[in-house]
Backbone as CSV, one residue per row, in Angstrom:
resi,resn,N_x,N_y,N_z,CA_x,CA_y,CA_z,C_x,C_y,C_z
1,MET,-3.883,14.963,-13.079,-4.860,14.033,-12.263,-4.855,13.733,-11.390
2,LEU,-4.047,12.863,-10.877,-3.362,12.516,-9.282,-3.421,13.900,-8.599
3,LYS,-2.824,14.820,-8.925,-3.049,15.902,-8.021,-4.447,16.764,-7.522
4,GLU,-5.283,16.314,-8.592,-6.652,16.789,-8.381,-7.368,15.622,-7.529
5,LYS,-6.706,14.430,-7.460,-7.595,13.387,-6.449,-6.952,13.333,-5.151
6,TYR,-5.368,13.874,-5.194,-4.907,13.624,-3.912,-4.012,14.869,-3.493
7,PRO,-4.556,16.099,-3.473,-3.845,17.046,-3.453,-3.026,17.515,-1.906
8,LYS,-3.924,17.007,-0.979,-2.923,16.961,0.495,-1.872,16.311,0.287
9,LEU,-1.588,15.114,0.100,-0.495,14.029,0.016,0.453,14.651,-1.310
10,LEU,0.056,14.622,-2.410,1.053,15.567,-3.584,1.673,16.496,-3.130
11,SER,0.896,17.599,-2.358,1.528,19.105,-2.035,2.729,18.499,-1.018
12,LYS,2.876,17.382,-0.686,3.993,17.204,0.547,5.030,16.770,-0.228
13,ILE,5.001,16.301,-1.300,5.727,15.555,-2.331,6.406,16.554,-3.156
14,ASP,7.952,16.502,-3.501,8.667,17.493,-4.371,8.453,17.014,-5.667
15,GLU,8.384,15.752,-5.878,8.599,15.123,-7.455,6.954,15.648,-8.057
16,ASP,6.846,15.476,-9.402,5.745,15.572,-9.806,5.705,13.996,-10.500
17,ILE,4.445,13.682,-9.511,4.129,12.140,-9.562,2.437,11.855,-10.802
18,ASP,2.880,11.292,-11.890,1.658,10.969,-12.696,0.984,9.666,-12.725
19,GLU,1.816,8.691,-11.933,0.813,7.427,-12.143,0.995,6.966,-10.447
20,LEU,-0.211,6.346,-10.210,-0.656,5.542,-8.812,0.722,4.898,-8.169
21,ARG,1.597,4.040,-9.298,2.579,3.134,-8.306,3.788,3.678,-8.310
22,TYR,3.828,5.175,-8.221,4.809,5.484,-7.900,4.470,6.368,-6.486
23,LEU,3.647,5.859,-5.706,2.833,6.177,-4.616,2.800,4.969,-3.712
24,VAL,2.192,3.896,-4.375,1.778,2.624,-3.540,2.088,1.693,-5.057
25,VAL,2.823,0.317,-4.322,3.116,-0.331,-5.825,2.403,-1.589,-5.034
26,VAL,1.588,-2.367,-5.928,0.425,-3.687,-5.283,0.964,-4.678,-6.540
27,ASP,1.627,-5.675,-6.285,1.898,-6.910,-7.159,0.878,-7.986,-6.376
28,GLU,0.494,-8.705,-7.607,0.056,-10.197,-6.959,0.680,-10.998,-6.687
29,ASN,0.646,-11.695,-5.408,1.611,-12.328,-4.806,1.259,-13.931,-5.437
30,TYR,2.296,-14.332,-5.811,2.234,-15.722,-6.210,3.448,-16.567,-5.722
31,ASP,3.180,-18.031,-5.834,4.095,-18.813,-5.177,5.269,-19.408,-6.241
32,ASP,6.629,-18.550,-5.833,7.785,-18.754,-6.776,8.411,-20.218,-6.887
33,ASP,8.286,-21.216,-7.375,8.747,-22.634,-7.121,10.365,-22.802,-7.593
34,ASP,10.374,-21.618,-8.261,11.962,-21.446,-9.126,13.075,-20.910,-7.977
35,THR,12.517,-20.414,-6.898,13.788,-19.833,-5.918,13.538,-20.532,-4.555
36,ASP,14.849,-20.758,-3.533,14.764,-21.216,-2.558,14.340,-20.047,-1.547
37,GLU,14.053,-19.168,-1.741,13.495,-18.173,-0.854,12.261,-18.359,0.062
38,PHE,12.339,-17.718,1.146,11.106,-18.024,2.289,10.196,-16.914,1.362
39,ASP,8.974,-17.325,1.530,7.835,-16.611,1.365,7.492,-15.896,2.682
40,VAL,7.276,-14.512,2.297,7.433,-13.588,3.724,5.535,-13.881,3.935
41,PHE,4.713,-13.574,2.593,3.611,-13.232,2.621,2.784,-14.958,1.865
42,GLU,2.431,-15.219,2.499,2.159,-16.826,1.455,0.982,-16.498,0.830
43,PRO,1.307,-17.075,-0.112,0.701,-16.844,-1.669,-1.033,-17.216,-1.430
44,ASP,-0.967,-18.299,-0.525,-2.593,-18.642,-0.299,-3.402,-18.150,0.722
45,GLU,-2.253,-17.349,1.319,-3.202,-16.594,2.702,-3.432,-14.918,1.959
46,TYR,-2.348,-14.588,0.897,-2.527,-13.247,0.842,-2.392,-12.931,-0.264
47,SER,-3.179,-12.537,-1.180,-3.253,-12.430,-2.875,-2.488,-11.593,-3.274
48,HIS,-2.131,-10.104,-2.932,-1.325,-9.065,-3.215,-0.057,-8.588,-1.980
49,ILE,1.022,-8.193,-2.578,2.063,-7.517,-1.771,1.654,-6.584,-2.072
50,VAL,1.553,-5.499,-0.991,1.841,-3.775,-0.946,3.091,-3.264,-0.417
51,TYR,3.520,-2.281,-1.193,4.697,-1.649,-0.939,4.417,-0.175,-1.292
52,VAL,4.586,0.506,0.167,4.228,2.154,0.326,5.466,2.833,-0.056
53,ASP,5.224,3.455,-1.066,6.780,3.989,-1.577,7.226,5.016,-0.561
54,GLU,8.587,5.265,-0.685,9.357,5.842,0.104,9.077,7.647,0.199
55,ARG,8.481,7.957,-1.020,7.936,9.131,-1.131,6.798,9.481,-0.195
56,VAL,6.130,8.367,-0.369,4.722,8.534,0.608,5.194,8.475,2.467
57,GLN,6.015,7.394,2.395,6.437,7.669,3.624,6.934,8.651,4.343
58,ASN,8.001,9.444,3.472,8.429,10.784,3.924,7.696,11.602,3.998
59,ALA,6.518,11.938,3.229,5.584,13.046,3.204,4.701,12.942,4.437
60,ILE,4.607,11.599,5.303,3.650,11.449,6.037,3.919,11.344,7.324
61,GLY,5.574,10.547,7.468,6.373,10.350,8.665,5.825,9.043,9.459
62,GLU,6.699,8.703,10.047,6.826,7.166,10.886,5.245,6.757,11.368
63,GLU,5.179,8.041,12.003,3.711,8.207,13.599,2.682,7.601,12.280
64,LYS,2.465,8.502,11.313,1.569,8.118,10.602,1.246,6.705,9.663
65,MET,2.600,6.450,9.105,2.879,5.227,8.606,2.366,3.822,9.667
66,GLN,2.597,4.142,11.090,2.139,3.313,11.902,0.440,3.354,12.495
67,GLU,-0.012,4.467,12.092,-1.596,4.880,12.109,-2.127,4.164,10.579
68,LEU,-1.276,4.220,9.467,-1.713,3.421,8.387,-2.107,2.007,8.542
69,ILE,-1.073,1.380,9.119,-0.997,-0.087,9.343,-2.339,-0.288,10.619
70,SER,-2.462,0.459,11.548,-3.663,0.386,12.141,-4.808,0.494,11.555
71,LEU,-4.800,1.147,10.670,-6.522,1.711,9.960,-6.216,0.312,9.108
72,LEU,-5.848,-0.203,8.438,-5.478,-1.304,7.713,-5.987,-2.430,8.240
73,GLU,-5.469,-2.726,9.716,-5.550,-3.914,10.268,-7.323,-4.054,10.484
74,ASN,-7.744,-2.666,11.075,-9.220,-2.741,11.099,-10.368,-2.332,10.550
75,ASP,-10.058,-2.524,9.184,-10.190,-1.999,7.853,-11.081,-3.380,7.367
76,LYS,-12.479,-3.124,6.754,-12.891,-5.169,6.570,-12.949,-4.749,5.226
77,THR,-12.561,-3.798,4.234,-12.293,-3.840,2.953,-11.372,-5.083,2.558
78,PHE,-10.599,-5.358,2.908,-9.764,-6.680,2.770,-10.127,-7.509,3.679
79,ASP,-9.886,-8.998,3.144,-10.281,-10.543,3.775,-9.466,-10.591,4.478
80,ASP,-8.061,-10.178,4.451,-6.966,-10.480,5.005,-5.968,-9.339,5.308
81,PHE,-5.334,-8.824,6.419,-4.303,-7.851,6.015,-2.923,-8.305,7.188
82,ILE,-1.661,-8.086,6.971,-1.134,-8.045,7.801,0.323,-7.127,7.244
83,ALA,1.090,-6.896,8.323,2.102,-5.703,7.946,3.451,-6.573,8.099
84,GLY,4.365,-6.585,7.169,5.513,-7.153,7.488,6.471,-6.422,7.874
85,GLU,6.394,-4.995,7.397,7.178,-4.179,7.719,6.212,-2.788,7.649
86,VAL,6.840,-1.553,8.508,6.222,-0.594,8.466,5.571,0.044,6.920
87,ASP,6.263,-0.586,5.956,6.086,-0.147,4.334,5.486,-1.201,3.648
88,ASN,5.352,-2.385,3.821,5.449,-3.549,3.065,4.112,-4.526,3.644
89,TYR,3.171,-4.707,2.879,2.023,-5.399,3.308,1.688,-6.768,2.508
90,GLY,0.861,-7.621,3.301,0.386,-8.878,2.521,-1.145,-8.406,2.800
91,VAL,-2.105,-8.196,1.713,-3.313,-8.405,1.389,-4.192,-9.472,0.948
92,LYS,-5.105,-9.718,1.369,-5.889,-10.977,0.481,-7.221,-9.988,0.495
93,SER,-7.517,-10.323,-1.020,-9.119,-9.339,-1.777,-9.221,-9.576,-2.954
94,SER,-9.903,-9.896,-3.229,-10.689,-9.561,-4.557,-10.281,-8.735,-5.754
95,MET,-10.074,-7.391,-4.964,-9.915,-6.446,-5.559,-8.628,-6.458,-6.633
96,SER,-8.569,-5.305,-7.653,-7.624,-5.539,-8.664,-6.236,-4.837,-8.025
97,GLU,-5.368,-5.002,-8.838,-3.917,-4.298,-8.105,-4.438,-2.698,-8.069
98,ASP,-4.727,-2.114,-8.759,-5.037,-0.712,-9.243,-6.124,-0.377,-7.842
99,GLU,-6.961,-1.121,-7.747,-8.555,-1.100,-7.078,-7.573,-0.762,-5.455
100,ILE,-6.619,-1.722,-5.028,-6.117,-1.910,-3.608,-5.139,-0.391,-3.732
101,ALA,-4.566,-0.169,-4.947,-3.559,0.779,-4.530,-4.607,2.328,-4.550
102,THR,-5.291,2.437,-5.259,-6.447,3.499,-5.114,-6.768,3.633,-3.696
103,TYR,-7.527,2.358,-3.150,-7.960,2.277,-1.969,-6.576,2.993,-0.588
104,ILE,-5.646,2.435,-0.677,-4.520,2.885,-0.300,-4.354,4.334,-0.068
105,VAL,-3.959,4.881,-1.136,-3.758,6.251,-0.978,-4.910,7.059,-0.967
106,LYS,-6.384,6.974,-1.314,-7.259,7.560,-1.103,-7.379,7.378,0.585
107,LEU,-7.377,6.545,1.439,-7.447,6.451,2.632,-6.127,7.576,3.491
108,ILE,-4.851,7.380,2.698,-3.806,8.336,3.102,-4.257,9.747,3.181
109,GLU,-5.071,9.900,1.892,-5.044,11.292,1.677,-6.214,12.029,2.544
110,GLU,-7.576,10.962,2.923,-8.258,11.392,3.983,-8.042,11.344,5.154
111,LYS,-7.356,10.747,5.865,-7.110,10.308,6.886,-6.011,10.511,7.814
112,LEU,-4.546,10.694,6.885,-3.512,10.743,7.115,-2.382,12.226,6.672
113,VAL,-3.373,12.666,5.834,-2.255,14.084,5.682,-2.811,15.309,6.550
């Protein structure tokens, strides 16, 4: 199913990927009061944390990962966006985790591969 949706990206990955979470991981961002760790992405500013998997990073390369950041920074799909690292982002959106992951993988497929 994913090979049909994202043929260009998945042709660059040697593994057989059957779930979107093996490409882009999106988790709800929440305030964890149980730890003393500093929140890189404040939960009230960024509703979700996005991690672009190493498989995707290797498939498209460093330059395209930088392009992805630029595309997402200028995209109006999310209410807010910040890149903490080349592969780790904070986004504010009312979209679900699956919708965010699907949107980002589709963007990579259409514009970066």
